N, C-alpha and C positions, 0 to 999 in steps of 0.2 A: 567418268560418271558414275563409277561403284563407289566413291568416297559419298555420295550424296544420302548413299545408302547406310553406311557402315560410321558415318562420323559422328551422330548421336549417341549411337551405341558406346561406342568406341570413349566418348567421352566420361560416360558412365561405368568405364570397365566392363563391359558386359559385350559378349558378340551380337552378331544381328540377328542368329537362329534364339537366342537367349532373351533378346529385347522382343523379337516376333511374338514368341511364348509367353511373355507375359504382358504382351499390349493384346493379343489374342486373349487369353484369361480375364484379364481387365474388363476388356468388351464382352466377352459371355457372362460375366459374372452381371455387369450393369443392365444388360438385357435381359437376363432373368430375374433380376430386381423390377427391374421397371415393368415385366410381365403380374410378377406379385403385384404391384402397386396397382394397374390397371385392373386388376380382378378385384381386389380388395375395395377401390373406388364404386366399381359396383355391388361388389356384395361384402359389404361391410364385416359382416359377420366370420366371413375367412382372412383368418390373420394372417399376417407378414411372417414367415419364418425370420427367426432371429440372425442367422448368418446372411441373410438378403436385406437386412433395414440397412435404413442411412448411415447411421453409427458404426455398422459392422462394417460397412463398406470404406466408410473415412480411416479406422482402424486398422484394414486390410493395406488400401492405401499407404498411409503412413510408416506401417511396418515394413512393408516392399521398397519405400526409398528411402528408408535408413538404412537398407542392406547394400545400396548401389550410392549411397551417400560419401 
C-alpha cells in the first residue's frame, strides 16, 4: 500500500515529502494565478502580476521539471 504513495516520487529521485511540497506549491501558484485572471476578466484595468502570468508559470514548471529529470 505504501508503494502507491512512494513509487512516483522515487522514480523522480525525490522523497514523498519533497514531492508533496512541490505539488502543493504548484497548486497554490495555479490557484493564485487563476484568481488574478478572474479579477482581470472582470476588471481589465487591473494587471496580472508578472510572476503569475501564464509564461511565468510555464517557465517555473519547466525549470522545476529539469531539476528532477
